[in-house]
C-alpha positions in Angstrom: -2.6 -10.6 -24.6 0.9 -11.0 -23.4 2.0 -11.6 -25.5 11.9 -19.4 -52.0 12.1 -20.5 -54.2 15.7 -19.2 -53.9 16.8 -19.1 -50.4 16.5 -15.4 -50.0 14.7 -13.5 -47.4 12.3 -11.1 -48.7 9.3 -8.9 -47.8 5.7 -8.6 -48.6 4.6 -4.9 -48.9 0.9 -4.7 -48.2 0.2 -3.2 -44.7 -3.6 -3.4 -44.2 -5.4 -6.7 -44.7 -8.3 -8.9 -44.0 -9.1 -10.1 -40.6 -6.6 -12.8 -39.8 -8.0 -15.8 -37.9 -5.1 -16.5 -35.6 -3.6 -14.4 -33.1 -0.3 -14.8 -31.6 1.4 -18.3 -32.0 1.7 -20.3 -28.9 5.2 -21.1 -28.1 6.0 -23.7 -25.4 8.1 -26.6 -24.6 6.1 -28.9 -26.8 6.6 -26.9 -30.0 10.2 -25.2 -29.5 12.9 -27.5 -30.8 16.6 -27.4 -31.9 18.0 -25.7 -35.0 16.6 -27.4 -38.0 13.8 -29.2 -36.2 11.1 -27.3 -38.2 9.1 -26.7 -35.0 7.0 -23.5 -34.6 10.1 -22.1 -32.7 14.0 -23.2 -33.1 16.2 -22.2 -30.3 19.9 -22.1 -30.6 21.8 -21.8 -27.3 25.3 -20.4 -27.1 28.2 -22.7 -26.2 30.8 -22.0 -23.5 28.7 -19.3 -21.9 27.0 -19.6 -18.5 23.3 -19.0 -18.3 21.3 -16.8 -18.0 21.6 -16.0 -21.4 20.6 -12.7 -23.1 18.2 -13.6 -26.1 17.4 -12.4 -29.6 14.1 -13.4 -31.4 14.7 -13.9 -35.1 12.0 -13.1 -37.7 12.1 -14.5 -41.1 11.1 -12.8 -44.4 7.8 -13.5 -46.5 9.3 -16.6 -47.7 9.5 -18.3 -44.4 12.6 -19.9 -42.6 15.5 -20.4 -45.1 19.1 -21.3 -44.5 20.1 -17.6 -44.4 17.8 -17.3 -41.2 19.2 -20.3 -39.5 22.8 -18.9 -40.3 21.8 -15.6 -38.7 20.6 -17.5 -35.5 23.9 -19.4 -35.4 25.9 -16.3 -35.7 24.0 -14.9 -32.8 24.6 -17.9 -30.7 28.5 -17.6 -31.4 28.1 -14.0 -30.1 26.7 -15.4 -26.7 22.9 -15.0 -27.4 20.2 -17.6 -27.2 18.5 -17.3 -30.7 14.8 -18.2 -31.1 13.8 -18.4 -34.6 10.0 -18.2 -34.9 8.0 -19.8 -38.0 5.1 -17.4 -38.5 3.9 -19.1 -41.6 3.8 -23.0 -41.5 1.7 -23.1 -38.2 -1.0 -21.0 -40.0 -1.0 -23.1 -43.2 1.0 -20.5 -45.3 4.0 -21.2 -47.3 5.1 -17.7 -48.8 3.4 -14.4 -48.6 5.8 -12.4 -50.8 3.2 -11.7 -53.4 0.1 -11.5 -51.1 1.1 -9.8 -47.9 -2.5 -9.4 -46.6 -2.4 -13.0 -45.8 -0.1 -12.2 -42.9 0.3 -8.3 -42.5 3.0 -7.1 -40.0 0.3 -5.6 -37.7 -1.0 -9.1 -37.1 2.3 -10.9 -37.1 3.7 -8.7 -34.4 1.9 -10.5 -31.7 4.4 -13.6 -32.5 7.2 -11.3 -31.3 5.7 -10.9 -27.8 4.7 -14.6 -27.6 8.3 -15.5 -28.3 9.5 -13.1 -25.5 6.9 -14.5 -23.0 8.2 -18.0 -23.9 11.9 -17.1 -23.5 11.1 -15.3 -20.2 9.7 -18.5 -18.9 12.9 -20.2 -19.1 15.4 -20.3 -16.3 18.4 -20.2 -18.7 17.3 -16.8 -20.3 17.7 -13.4 -18.9 14.3 -12.0 -18.9 15.5 -8.3 -18.9 17.7 -8.6 -21.9 15.8 -9.8 -24.8 15.9 -8.3 -28.3 14.5 -9.1 -31.8 16.2 -9.1 -35.2 13.9 -9.1 -38.4 14.7 -9.6 -41.9 12.5 -8.0 -44.6 8.8 -8.8 -43.8 10.2 -9.7 -40.2 11.9 -6.5 -40.1 8.6 -4.7 -40.8 7.3 -6.7 -38.0 9.9 -6.0 -35.4 9.5 -2.3 -36.2 5.8 -2.6 -35.1 7.0 -4.3 -32.1 9.0 -1.3 -31.2 6.3 1.1 -31.3 4.6 2.5 -28.1 1.0 1.9 -29.5 1.8 -1.7 -30.3 3.3 -2.3 -26.8 0.2 -0.9 -25.3 -2.2 -2.8 -27.6 -0.5 -6.1 -26.9 -0.2 -5.3 -23.0 3.6 -6.3 -23.6 6.9 -5.4 -22.2 9.1 -3.6 -24.4 12.2 -5.3 -25.7 15.7 -4.0 -25.2 17.0 -3.8 -28.8 15.4 -4.1 -32.4 17.5 -4.6 -35.4 15.8 -4.4 -38.9 17.2 -5.4 -42.2 15.5 -3.8 -45.1 12.0 -3.3 -43.6 9.1 -1.3 -44.8 9.6 1.8 -42.6 7.0 4.2 -41.3 7.5 7.8 -42.7 5.6 9.1 -39.8 6.1 6.6 -36.9 4.6 6.4 -33.5 7.3 6.8 -30.8 9.4 3.9 -30.4 9.8 2.2 -26.8 12.9 0.4 -27.9 16.3 1.2 -29.4 16.3 0.4 -33.2 18.7 0.0 -35.8 17.9 -0.2 -39.5 20.1 -1.5 -42.4 18.8 -0.8 -46.0 20.2 -0.3 -49.5 19.7 2.8 -51.6 19.0 0.6 -54.7 16.3 -1.4 -52.8 13.2 -1.5 -55.2 11.0 -3.6 -52.9 11.3 -1.6 -49.5 12.6 1.9 -50.5 15.3 3.5 -48.4 13.6 6.8 -48.8 10.8 5.8 -46.3 13.5 5.1 -43.8 15.1 8.2 -44.4 11.9 10.1 -44.0 11.2 8.3 -40.9 14.4 9.4 -39.4 13.9 13.0 -40.6 10.4 13.0 -39.1 11.5 11.5 -35.7 12.1 14.3 -33.2 15.7 14.8 -32.6 15.6 14.8 -29.0 13.1 12.0 -28.3 14.1 8.8 -26.8 14.7 5.8 -29.0 15.5 7.8 -32.2 16.4 4.9 -34.6 19.8 4.5 -36.2 19.8 4.2 -39.9 22.5 2.9 -42.2 21.9 3.1 -46.0 24.3 1.3 -48.3 25.0 3.0 -51.5 24.1 0.8 -54.4 22.9 -2.1 -52.3 19.6 -3.9 -53.1 17.0 -5.7 -51.2 18.3 -8.9 -49.5 21.9 -7.6 -50.0 23.2 -9.8 -47.2 21.2 -13.0 -48.1 20.7 -13.2 -52.0 22.8 -16.0 -53.4 23.4 -14.3 -56.8 22.0 -11.5 -58.9 18.4 -12.2 -59.7 14.8 -10.9 -60.1 12.4 -12.2 -57.6 8.6 -11.1 -57.7 9.7 -8.3 -60.0 12.4 -7.0 -57.6 16.1 -6.9 -58.2 18.4 -8.6 -55.7 22.1 -9.1 -55.6 24.6 -9.7 -52.8 26.9 -6.9 -51.5 29.6 -8.4 -49.5 30.8 -5.0 -48.2 27.5 -3.9 -46.8 26.9 -7.4 -45.3 30.3 -7.3 -43.5 29.6 -3.8 -42.2 25.9 -4.6 -41.1 27.1 -7.7 -39.3 29.7 -5.8 -37.3 27.4 -3.1 -36.5 24.6 -5.5 -35.6 27.1 -7.0 -33.0 28.1 -3.7 -31.6 24.3 -2.6 -31.3 23.1 -5.8 -29.6 26.2 -6.0 -27.3 25.7 -2.4 -25.9 21.9 -3.2 -25.1 21.7 -7.0 -24.2 25.0 -8.0 -22.5 25.4 -7.2 -18.9 
């Protein structure tokens, strides 16, 4: 196979799960539309740039596509990237998996990443050799899977060129990555603990390829860049952190530009 209630992007924490009937989503010209189209894929193309474009696949959190997700896609387009937002929930009859992650565990959802990459490579206006992914929360957990060598082999997929993960559930003992990875998370995250990401980095061989980059923001919570206000959601504390948000955006652009722009 080649392949919120509040407008906050969040994560479901359950890894395993019952068998999921669907495999990868099918992405094609018939179900990829413009931003806000509510199609399975929403593609935002950059303005003032000449194709072929480098591209970034955007993976939403456990609450589905929110205004924040579309804001991220628009920002990527301003930076010169084609941004493809993939809806992993509605095509499967799901609305929100924040409290029941077994409905769509990241190990299953990861096939959507490679389906999206296959679709992008089929387009003449996309550079097939410069495709990355940015995941938020549950989507960040998913893109970490997409970066692992075992997943690339299992999905018979081409590795992506860059992975950005905002507050994912990290793997303390990860398989080797096949892709450069950058992770942003807060020290006060009580949904996806930063300690798991710190352990992952500590356990990753220092001389191995694609050793992940990790930025932990002191005092920042889950959804530090997307929470509209201080609140408790599914029992977890969220609040905006403007400083962490600005820094993570700047570092994201630097990371992607170094790996996806010609």
